[in-house]
C-alpha positions in Angstrom: -12.1 -8.7 6.8 -10.7 -5.2 6.4 -9.5 -5.5 2.8 -10.4 -7.5 -0.8 -8.0 -10.1 0.3 -6.9 -11.0 -3.3 -3.4 -11.1 -2.9 -3.6 -14.0 -0.1 -6.6 -16.1 -2.7 -3.4 -15.7 -5.4 -1.2 -17.4 -3.2 -3.1 -19.6 -2.2 -4.2 -20.7 -5.5 -0.8 -21.3 -6.2 0.5 -23.2 -3.1 -3.1 -25.8 -3.8 -2.6 -26.0 -7.5 1.4 -26.9 -6.5 2.8 -24.3 -9.3 4.3 -22.7 -5.8 6.6 -24.2 -3.2 6.1 -21.3 -1.5 5.2 -17.4 -1.0 7.9 -14.7 0.4 4.9 -12.4 2.7 5.1 -11.0 5.6 3.6 -11.3 9.6 4.0 -9.6 12.5 6.8 -10.9 14.8 6.2 -13.6 17.3 7.8 -12.3 20.0 8.0 -9.1 19.5 4.0 -8.4 17.7 4.5 -4.4 16.9 7.3 -5.1 14.7 6.8 -6.8 11.3 8.9 -9.3 9.9 9.2 -11.1 6.1 9.4 -14.9 6.1 8.4 -18.0 3.3 4.8 -19.5 4.2 4.7 -23.2 2.6 1.6 -23.8 3.7 -2.7 -22.4 3.9 -2.4 -22.0 7.9 1.1 -20.0 7.7 -0.2 -17.9 4.5 -2.9 -16.8 6.3 -0.6 -15.6 9.0 0.3 -12.7 6.5 -3.3 -11.2 5.7 -3.7 -8.1 6.2 -1.5 -5.2 5.6 2.0 -3.9 7.4 2.5 0.1 6.5 6.0 -0.7 7.9 9.6 -0.7 6.3 10.1 -5.1 5.9 13.2 -6.0 5.0 12.2 -8.8 2.2 15.8 -8.7 0.3 16.5 -11.0 3.5 14.5 -13.8 2.1 17.0 -14.2 -0.7 19.5 -15.8 1.4 17.3 -18.5 2.7 16.0 -18.7 -0.5 19.3 -19.8 -2.2 19.7 -23.3 0.3 15.9 -24.5 -0.9 14.7 -26.5 -4.2 11.3 -25.3 -6.0 9.1 -22.3 -7.0 7.9 -19.3 -5.6 6.0 -16.5 -5.5 6.0 -13.2 -3.6 3.6 -10.6 -3.0 5.8 -7.3 -2.7 6.2 -3.4 -2.6 7.1 -1.7 -6.2 10.8 -1.4 -4.3 11.3 -5.1 -3.6 9.7 -5.6 -7.3 12.5 -3.5 -8.6 15.5 -5.1 -6.3 14.3 -8.6 -7.8 14.2 -7.0 -11.4 17.8 -6.3 -10.5 18.5 -9.3 -9.1 17.2 -11.3 -12.5 20.0 -9.6 -14.4 22.9 -10.5 -11.9 22.1 -13.0 -10.2 19.1 -15.2 -12.8 19.9 -18.6 -11.5 18.5 -17.6 -7.8 15.9 -15.3 -9.5 14.7 -17.9 -11.4 13.2 -20.0 -8.0 10.6 -16.7 -7.9 8.3 -17.7 -11.0 5.2 -14.9 -9.8 4.9 -11.4 -8.4 2.6 -10.3 -7.2 2.9 -6.3 -6.5 1.2 -4.3 -4.1 0.3 -0.4 -4.8 2.3 1.5 -1.7 2.1 5.0 -1.2 4.4 5.4 1.2 5.7 3.0 3.8 6.2 4.2 7.8 9.5 3.8 9.7 8.9 0.8 12.4 9.3 3.2 15.3 5.8 4.5 14.6 4.2 1.7 16.4 5.8 2.1 19.5 5.2 5.3 19.5 1.7 5.2 19.3 1.5 2.5 22.1 3.4 5.3 23.9 1.1 8.2 23.0 -2.5 5.9 24.3 -0.7 4.2 27.0 -0.1 1.1 26.3 2.4 -1.3 27.2 3.7 -3.0 24.2 4.9 -6.1 26.6 0.7 -6.2 27.2 -0.6 -6.9 23.4 -0.6 -10.0 21.4 -1.0 -8.3 17.9 -1.2 -5.4 16.6 -3.3 -4.6 13.6 -2.6 -1.9 11.2 -6.1 -2.6 9.2 -7.9 -4.4 12.2 -12.1 -5.4 12.2 -14.4 -4.8 9.4 -13.6 -3.1 6.2 -11.7 -0.4 5.8 -10.3 -1.2 9.1 -8.6 0.3 11.7 -4.8 0.6 13.3 -5.5 -1.2 17.2 -4.1 -3.7 19.3 -5.0 -6.8 21.0 -4.0 -8.2 23.8 -2.7 -11.1 25.7 -5.1 -11.2 28.3 -8.1 -11.6 26.3 -9.4 -7.6 26.8 -11.3 -6.9 23.7 -9.5 -4.9 20.4 -8.7 -1.6 21.3 -8.4 0.7 18.2 -5.9 3.7 18.3 -7.7 6.4 16.4 -10.9 7.9 15.3 -12.3 6.6 12.0 -11.0 4.5 9.5 -6.8 3.5 9.2 -6.9 5.8 5.8 -8.7 9.1 6.8 -8.1 9.0 10.4 -4.2 7.4 10.2 -2.5 6.5 7.4 -2.4 9.6 5.4 -1.6 11.6 8.2 1.4 9.7 9.3 2.7 9.4 6.0 3.6 13.3 6.3 5.7 12.3 9.9 7.0 8.5 9.1 7.3 8.3 5.7 11.2 7.5 5.1 13.6 9.5 2.8 13.8 6.9 0.0 10.1 6.3 -0.2 10.2 10.5 -0.7 12.2 9.8 -4.1 10.0 6.4 -5.1 7.9 7.2 -8.8 6.5 3.9 -8.1 3.4 3.8 -6.8 1.6 1.2 -8.7 4.2 -1.4 -8.9 4.7 -1.2 -12.4 7.4 -4.0 -12.8 4.8 -6.8 -11.1 3.5 -9.6 -12.8 0.2 -8.3 -11.5 -1.0 -5.5 -9.3 -2.9 -5.4 -6.2 -4.6 -2.4 -4.5 -7.8 -1.7 -2.3 -10.5 -0.9 -4.6 -10.9 3.4 -3.8 -13.6 3.9 -6.2 -16.0 6.4 -5.5 -19.9 6.4 -6.6 -22.2 9.6 -8.0 -22.2 10.2 -4.5 -18.9 10.0 -2.9 -19.2 7.1 -1.0 -17.2 3.9 -1.9 -18.8 1.9 -4.6 -16.2 -1.7 -4.7 -16.6 -2.2 -0.8 -13.8 -5.5 0.6 -12.2 -5.7 -3.0 -9.7 -5.1 -4.5 -8.2 -3.8 -7.2 -6.1 -6.0 -10.6 -3.9 -4.5 -13.2 -2.3 -7.7 -15.2 1.2 -6.7 -16.8 2.9 -9.7 -18.0 1.5 -13.1 -19.7 2.7 -15.1 -16.2 0.6 -12.7 -14.7 -2.3 -13.2 -16.9 -1.9 -17.4 -16.7 -1.8 -16.9 -13.0 -5.4 -14.9 -12.9 -7.2 -17.1 -15.6 -6.0 -20.2 -13.3 -7.3 -18.6 -10.4 -10.6 -18.1 -12.0 -11.1 -21.0 -14.0 -10.8 -23.1 -10.7 -13.1 -20.5 -9.0 -10.8 -19.4 -6.3 -10.9 -15.9 -8.0 -14.3 -13.4 -9.2 -13.2 -10.9 -11.6 -15.4 -8.1 -12.7 -13.9 -5.6 -15.6 -14.1 -2.4 -14.4 -12.1 -0.4 -17.1 -15.0 1.6 -18.9 -16.2 2.6 -15.3 -16.9 5.9 -15.3 -15.7 6.7 -11.8 -12.8 4.3 -11.8 -10.2 7.6 -10.6 -8.1 5.9 -8.4 -5.0 4.5 -10.6 -5.1 7.6 -12.3 -4.8 10.0 -9.3 -1.9 7.8 -7.4 -0.4 7.8 -10.9 -0.3 11.8 -10.8 0.4 11.9 -6.7 3.6 10.2 -7.8 4.4 10.7 -11.0 4.0 14.2 -10.9 5.2 15.1 -6.4 9.0 12.9 -6.7 10.2 14.3 -10.1 9.5 18.0 -8.7 11.2 17.1 -5.4 13.9 14.8 -7.6 14.6 18.4 -9.4 14.7 20.4 -6.2 17.0 18.0 -4.4 19.5 17.5 -7.4 19.5 21.2 -7.3 20.6 21.6 -3.8 23.1 18.9 -4.6 21.6 16.4 -2.5 21.9 12.5 -4.0 18.8 11.4 -6.2 18.6 8.1 -7.7 18.5 8.1 -11.3 15.3 7.8 -13.5 14.4 7.9 -16.9 11.6 10.3 -16.1 11.8 13.6 -15.6 9.4 16.2 -14.3 6.0 16.0 -16.8 5.6 19.2 -18.8 2.5 20.4 -17.6 3.1 20.9 -13.7 2.5 23.8 -12.7 3.3 26.8 -9.4 0.7 25.1 -7.0 2.4 21.4 -7.7 5.7 22.7 -6.4 4.0 24.2 -3.8 2.7 21.8 -2.6 5.8 19.5 -3.4 7.6 21.5 -1.2 5.0 22.0 2.0 4.8 17.9 2.0 8.7 18.1 2.4 9.0 20.4 4.6 6.3 18.5 6.8 8.6 15.2 6.6 11.3 17.5 7.3 9.6 18.3 10.4 8.2 15.0 11.7 12.3 13.8 11.9 12.1 15.2 15.3 10.3 13.2 17.7 8.8 16.1 20.0 6.9 17.6 16.8 5.4 14.4 15.4 4.7 13.0 19.1 2.5 16.1 19.4 1.2 15.7 16.0 -0.1 12.5 16.4 -1.1 13.0 20.1 -3.5 15.3 18.8 -4.7 13.5 15.6 -5.9 10.8 17.6 -7.5 12.5 20.3 -10.9 13.5 20.3 -10.2 17.5 19.6 -9.2 16.2 16.3 -12.5 14.3 15.7 -13.9 18.1 13.9 -11.7 17.9 11.8 -11.6 14.5 10.5 -14.9 14.6 9.4 -14.9 17.7 7.8 -12.2 16.4 5.7 -14.2 12.8 5.1 -17.2 15.6 3.8 -14.8 18.0 1.6 -13.4 14.2 -0.2 -16.8 12.9 -1.0 -17.8 16.0 -2.3 -14.9 16.5 -4.2 -15.4 12.9 -5.5 -18.6 13.5 -6.5 -18.1 16.3 -8.4 -15.4 14.5 -10.0 -17.5 11.9 -11.2 -20.2 13.8 -12.1 -17.7 15.2 -15.1 -16.2 11.7 -15.7 -19.8 10.6 -16.4 -20.3 13.6 -19.1 -16.9 13.0 -20.9 -18.4 9.1 -20.7 -21.4 10.5 -22.2 -19.8 13.0 -24.7 -17.6 10.2 -25.8 -20.4 7.5 -26.1 -22.7 10.7 -28.4 -19.8 11.1 -30.7 -19.4 7.3 -31.3 -22.9 7.0 -32.5 
């Protein structure tokens, strides 16, 4: 598959062992397969429909009205913003919130507006009525954005390279909703278990844990679920806390934890409405961070113009962008190779000092 599958494995374990009666998850709409939707899975077959990533704004909160009329315990695989809403619900409607016993929180670098899929199909000359499925990460790891056809034609990739290097990184600069731009939480800090891809690179700059997921256990409830899954053989885990190459969580935390406060400070001074957090601009933010944030925000503003984003997306998904994407992949491998070398040196220094 295109990912580690840990979120699905944990949910299936909870269903199989009777710890929950249903799971709040997502799938692509059967009638309009270019649109994602939330639903409650109660069987293994239904849960399989939720496999895979959907980088789109999905109104998970609409499931609460459905949950009011259901009995039993439930689990959810949701984004940080959904988790924030759930924790608020616990304060205001504790009886309803008590039906959700486990929150599996997905890491998030930012969702994409739903019109991405239709505009991408238009750009690639594909009639949306021809497709049976839109896959944000289809095929082998790490996956590609691609479509499946009703008439049985082979799947068609919509861009060069993998979904991360050839699509998502660029599309978040064109299709990210404004509210996502003000979010501090990239790692689902208020979930019971946080899950993401293990984007860990080794000494040569290549990905070390392909088809693996990263787990952060945040609560006692989360620890019990993971232990239960491991004890039953439904989950295999490996502790990578001391792996010198393991840096991706720190990178995600810095990107959200530094860029967002800088953006909020600037927007607040301009009189724009902003969310209120208990975190402020870090003391070590430098001029480079502020310039970088301004440039990213400027591109996001430009992305509101359909002609601009269609032109940029058309170029990025064309053969003319292939050399640039290859250059970026090469540059990232070199960058991580250097970072990992420094990380190993620091670990060696600490080991020598302890000895």
